[in-house]
C-alpha positions as CSV (number, residue, x, y, z in Angstrom):
1,M,0.0,0.0,0.0
2,G,1.5,3.4,-1.0
3,I,1.4,6.6,1.0
4,D,-1.8,7.7,-0.9
5,K,-3.6,4.7,0.5
6,Y,-2.6,5.5,4.2
7,I,-3.6,9.2,3.8
8,E,-7.0,8.1,2.3
9,T,-7.7,5.3,5.1
10,R,-6.5,7.3,8.1
11,R,-9.4,8.2,10.4
12,S,-9.8,9.8,13.8
13,V,-11.0,6.8,15.8
14,R,-13.1,7.3,18.9
15,E,-14.0,3.6,19.6
16,Y,-11.3,1.2,20.4
17,K,-11.1,-2.7,20.9
18,D,-10.1,-3.7,24.4
19,K,-6.7,-4.8,23.2
20,D,-3.3,-3.7,24.4
21,I,-0.7,-2.5,21.9
22,D,2.8,-4.1,22.3
23,Y,5.6,-1.6,23.1
24,K,7.4,-2.9,20.0
25,I,4.7,-1.7,17.8
26,I,4.6,1.6,19.6
27,G,8.3,1.8,19.3
28,E,8.3,1.2,15.6
29,I,5.6,3.9,15.1
30,I,7.6,6.5,17.1
31,E,10.9,5.5,15.4
32,K,9.5,6.2,12.0
33,A,7.7,9.4,13.1
34,K,11.0,10.8,14.3
35,E,11.9,11.0,10.6
36,A,9.4,14.0,10.4
37,P,11.0,17.3,9.3
38,S,11.4,20.1,11.8
39,S,12.6,23.7,11.9
40,G,16.4,23.7,11.4
41,N,16.3,19.9,12.0
42,I,16.2,20.7,15.7
43,Q,13.7,18.0,16.5
44,N,12.6,19.7,19.8
45,W,9.9,17.3,20.5
46,K,9.5,14.4,22.8
47,I,6.8,11.8,23.3
48,I,5.5,10.3,26.5
49,I,3.9,6.9,26.3
50,V,1.0,6.5,28.9
51,K,-0.5,3.0,29.2
52,E,-1.6,3.0,32.9
53,K,-5.4,3.2,33.2
54,E,-5.4,5.6,36.1
55,K,-3.3,8.1,34.2
56,R,-5.3,7.8,31.1
57,E,-8.5,8.4,33.0
58,K,-7.1,11.6,34.6
59,I,-5.9,12.7,31.1
60,A,-9.4,12.1,29.7
61,R,-11.1,14.0,32.4
62,S,-8.7,16.8,32.0
63,C,-9.6,16.8,28.2
64,L,-13.0,18.1,28.8
65,N,-14.3,14.8,30.3
66,Q,-13.9,13.0,27.1
67,L,-14.2,9.5,28.7
68,W,-14.3,7.8,25.3
69,M,-10.5,8.4,25.3
70,L,-10.2,5.6,28.1
71,Q,-10.9,3.0,25.4
72,A,-7.6,3.8,23.7
73,P,-4.9,1.6,25.3
74,V,-2.2,4.1,24.7
75,H,-2.0,7.9,25.0
76,L,1.0,9.5,23.3
77,I,1.6,12.9,24.9
78,L,3.4,15.2,22.4
79,C,5.7,17.8,23.9
80,Y,8.2,20.4,22.7
81,D,11.0,22.2,24.3
82,E,11.7,25.8,23.4
83,E,15.2,26.2,24.9
84,N,17.4,25.2,21.9
85,I,15.0,26.5,19.2
86,K,14.9,30.0,20.7
87,I,18.6,30.3,19.7
88,L,18.0,29.6,16.1
89,Y,14.7,31.3,15.8
90,P,14.3,33.9,18.6
91,K,11.2,35.5,17.1
92,Q,9.4,32.4,15.6
93,Y,10.4,29.7,18.1
94,E,6.9,29.1,19.4
95,E,5.1,29.0,16.0
96,F,8.0,26.7,14.7
97,S,7.7,24.4,17.7
98,I,3.9,24.1,17.3
99,Q,4.5,23.3,13.5
100,N,7.2,20.8,14.3
101,T,5.0,19.0,16.8
102,A,2.1,19.0,14.4
103,I,4.1,17.4,11.6
104,L,5.3,14.7,14.2
105,A,1.7,14.0,14.9
106,S,0.8,13.5,11.3
107,F,3.8,11.1,10.9
108,I,2.6,9.2,14.0
109,M,-0.9,8.8,12.7
110,L,0.2,7.8,9.2
111,K,2.7,5.2,10.6
112,A,-0.1,3.9,12.9
113,T,-2.5,3.6,10.0
114,E,0.3,1.4,8.2
115,A,0.7,-0.8,11.3
116,K,-3.1,-1.2,11.5
117,V,-3.3,0.6,14.7
118,A,-6.2,3.1,15.2
119,S,-5.4,6.6,16.2
120,C,-7.0,10.0,17.0
121,W,-5.4,13.4,17.5
122,V,-6.7,15.3,20.6
123,A,-6.1,18.9,21.5
124,I,-5.2,19.5,25.2
125,P,-7.2,22.3,26.8
126,N,-5.5,22.1,30.2
127,K,-1.8,21.7,29.6
128,E,-0.6,22.3,33.1
129,E,-2.8,19.5,34.5
130,I,-1.5,17.1,32.0
131,K,2.0,18.1,32.9
132,K,1.3,17.1,36.5
133,I,-0.4,13.8,35.6
134,V,2.5,12.7,33.5
135,N,5.2,14.3,35.8
136,I,6.7,16.8,33.5
137,H,8.8,19.2,35.6
138,D,10.9,20.8,32.9
139,G,9.8,23.6,30.6
140,S,8.2,21.4,28.0
141,I,4.9,22.5,26.4
142,I,2.2,20.0,25.5
143,P,0.2,21.0,22.5
144,S,-1.6,17.8,21.9
145,L,-1.8,14.0,22.2
146,I,-2.4,11.0,20.0
147,L,-4.5,8.1,21.1
148,T,-3.7,4.6,19.8
């Protein structure tokens, strides 16, 4: 199946089977997604894998009580760090960081589609609450997450 087919068949899935996703498959998805382009090739993103049900429930409640999110066995929290990118792009670092993370999200969802893993992009309305849930204590910013 070529890239056109994955673009055409990718869907935002909101109903998931009660089935775990092996870390090996998650790793393959993330490894390929890291090939996504970024401003100045700085790759100022990181991905936090959340499989624990208690944390996933807190995340779902923090995302406007969208409890359907609990069906997804894995939440991939997408973050970016502004420290190094500010040096290269002092005026556009925030805009570029958001763009970099959005491209990463697209690559994750396309690779997940290829791996026959359902996915859904979710905006995060309460970034600080999510940071507490997943124990982020640095300056990382969380624009979104991907459910798989």
